[in-house]
C-alpha positions, 0 to 999 in steps of 0.5 A: 832669745835676742837676735843680733844682726851683723852689718857688713863692713862695706855698709859701715864704710859707706855710712862713714863716708857720708858723714861730715868729716868733723863732728862739730861742723855742719854739712855743706848745703847742697849747691843749686844746679842750673838747667843745661842750656845749649851753646849759642854761637858767639862771634869774636866781634860780639860785644856781649855773649848771646843770652839764654835761648829761653829768653828772646833778646829784644833786638833778635826775638828768637829762641835759637837757630839751626841748619844754616847752609850757604852755596853758590848756584852756578848751574849753566843755562840761558841768562844764568847768573851765579847766585849765593843762596843761604837757608836756615831755620829759626825757632821763635816763641809763638806763631806769627813771626816773620824773618827776612834778610835785610842787608848783605855786606861784603868785607874787602879782605881775603878771604872774602867775608860776607855779613847777612843781617836778619830781621825778625818781626814779632806778630802784630796781632793774635798768634798761636801760643806755641814754639814755632820753627821758621824756614829762612832763605835769601838769594843774592847775585854773586860769584863764588866767594873764597871765604865765609858767610856770617848770619847776624840778628841784632847784636848776635851772630847766629851762624858762621858758614866757613865752606861755601860750596859751588853747585855747577 
């Protein structure tokens, strides 16, 4: 006695949908899928878009940045003077990197635009071979701005902070 199995109609339809539409045409080769890359901030004044965060640029050897904040410390007290404070984190490829703000420029416009240049220096000697996060902080005497603060590293804008709070 010979057994014949019945194949459900839904399975036949699924198999038919997986077949190429024309019997003489080969199926299209599968397309390569690139890995997901987080968005990097790009300013409208950047000449070229930011590079992949997995390949540090020579003029700004970072893998990324985060947690940027800016506020004016206007706390009262003897000899107190309003101060702009900017903080953030940089991700660098190895240990031994240093980061510091080198320059602050204020654009003569309304609202005020502040541009901060960040210099990132690679290690000069042996360093740990692991991705490292650096804390960055800068302070400048300044009255409360009404505009934004842009943090730049090389030819890239790492962050643009639109609302600068005043702590009193």
